[in-house]
C-alpha positions as CSV (number, residue, x, y, z in Angstrom):
1,G,94.7,133.9,42.8
2,L,97.3,134.4,39.9
3,I,100.7,133.0,39.3
4,Q,103.2,135.3,38.4
5,V,105.6,134.3,35.5
6,D,109.2,135.6,34.9
7,A,109.6,133.1,31.9
8,A,109.4,134.7,28.3
9,C,105.5,134.3,27.3
10,S,103.5,134.7,24.1
11,H,102.7,138.1,23.2
12,Q,99.3,137.1,23.4
13,A,97.2,135.6,26.3
14,G,95.7,131.8,26.5
15,G,99.3,130.0,26.2
16,M,99.4,127.3,28.7
17,L,102.0,127.6,31.6
18,L,104.0,124.3,32.0
19,D,106.1,123.2,35.2
20,G,109.7,122.1,34.5
21,M,108.2,118.1,34.2
22,G,106.2,119.6,31.3
23,R,102.7,119.5,33.2
24,V,100.1,121.9,32.5
25,V,99.7,123.9,35.7
26,G,97.7,127.2,34.3
27,M,96.8,129.4,31.5
28,V,98.9,132.7,30.5
29,V,96.4,135.6,30.8
30,A,98.7,138.5,30.6
31,P,101.9,138.9,29.7
32,S,103.4,142.3,30.7
33,Q,106.4,144.2,31.1
34,P,106.6,147.8,33.3
35,G,104.4,150.3,31.1
36,G,101.8,147.8,30.6
37,R,102.5,146.8,27.2
38,A,102.3,143.0,26.1
39,T,105.6,141.7,25.1
40,G,107.7,138.4,24.8
41,F,109.8,139.2,27.8
42,G,109.6,140.1,31.3
43,L,106.8,139.5,33.6
44,G,103.3,137.8,32.9
45,W,100.3,136.7,34.8
46,A,98.7,132.9,34.7
47,V,95.6,131.6,35.9
48,P,96.5,128.3,37.8
49,L,94.5,125.2,36.5
50,D,92.6,124.5,39.3
51,A,90.6,127.7,39.1
52,L,89.8,126.6,35.3
53,R,88.9,123.2,35.9
54,G,85.0,124.2,36.6
55,L,85.0,126.3,33.5
56,V,86.2,123.3,31.6
57,D,83.6,121.3,32.8
58,Q,80.9,123.8,32.4
59,I,81.9,124.3,28.3
60,T,82.1,120.7,28.1
61,V,78.7,119.5,29.4
62,A,76.9,123.2,28.1
63,G,79.2,124.3,25.3
64,R,79.9,127.3,27.2
65,A,80.9,128.9,30.6
66,T,78.2,129.9,32.8
67,R,78.1,132.4,35.5
68,P,75.7,133.0,38.6
69,A,73.7,135.8,38.9
70,L,71.0,136.8,41.2
71,G,69.0,138.7,38.2
72,V,68.2,141.7,40.8
73,S,68.8,145.8,40.6
74,L,70.8,146.9,43.4
75,A,70.9,150.2,44.7
76,P,74.3,152.6,44.4
77,P,76.8,151.9,47.2
78,Q,76.2,155.4,48.7
79,V,72.6,154.7,49.4
80,L,73.5,152.4,52.1
81,S,76.4,154.6,52.8
82,A,74.6,157.5,54.1
83,M,72.3,155.3,56.3
84,R,75.8,154.0,57.8
85,Q,75.0,150.5,56.6
86,E,77.4,147.9,54.9
87,G,76.2,145.7,52.2
88,V,74.1,146.3,48.8
89,L,70.1,147.4,48.7
90,V,68.3,145.0,46.5
91,L,65.7,147.8,44.6
92,E,64.1,145.2,42.1
93,V,63.6,141.6,42.0
94,P,62.1,140.7,38.7
95,P,59.6,137.6,39.0
96,G,61.3,134.3,38.0
97,S,64.5,135.8,38.7
98,P,67.2,133.6,40.7
99,G,66.8,136.2,43.4
100,H,63.0,135.8,43.4
101,S,63.2,131.8,43.6
102,A,65.9,132.6,46.5
103,G,62.8,135.1,48.4
104,L,64.8,138.4,48.4
105,R,62.4,141.1,49.0
106,H,62.7,144.6,46.8
107,T,62.6,148.2,47.9
108,H,59.0,149.5,47.5
109,R,56.6,152.1,49.0
110,D,53.5,150.7,51.3
111,I,50.2,152.2,51.4
112,F,51.1,155.6,53.2
113,G,54.3,156.3,50.6
114,D,56.5,155.2,53.2
115,I,60.1,153.6,51.4
116,I,60.3,149.8,53.0
117,L,64.0,148.8,52.1
118,G,64.4,145.6,50.8
119,D,66.6,142.9,51.7
120,I,70.3,144.1,52.2
121,I,73.0,141.9,50.9
């Protein structure tokens, strides 16, 4: 999802990437050279303009960029891999969280002390 730039880029990220007709097509995010040092020469990377449009709209409307979140706690990946299952296991779903509103179920113990797995995403 990035554009590789071989034109000279500013030593700082955030500059506009223009096409041959002067139209903005992206934003430079990582000018670099072999060895990883930022420089004004060599290769760089830019985020395409289409990927930025949603963020610009959010900032214009809400004053900041918002990110989707479930608001849940997940088990480390080793838990499911030990059970030979793929995905992530939901451990906790706080009341009022987006995950709670979506109906996600948490991992818990039943009245006999047995572990009841929550949702696997």
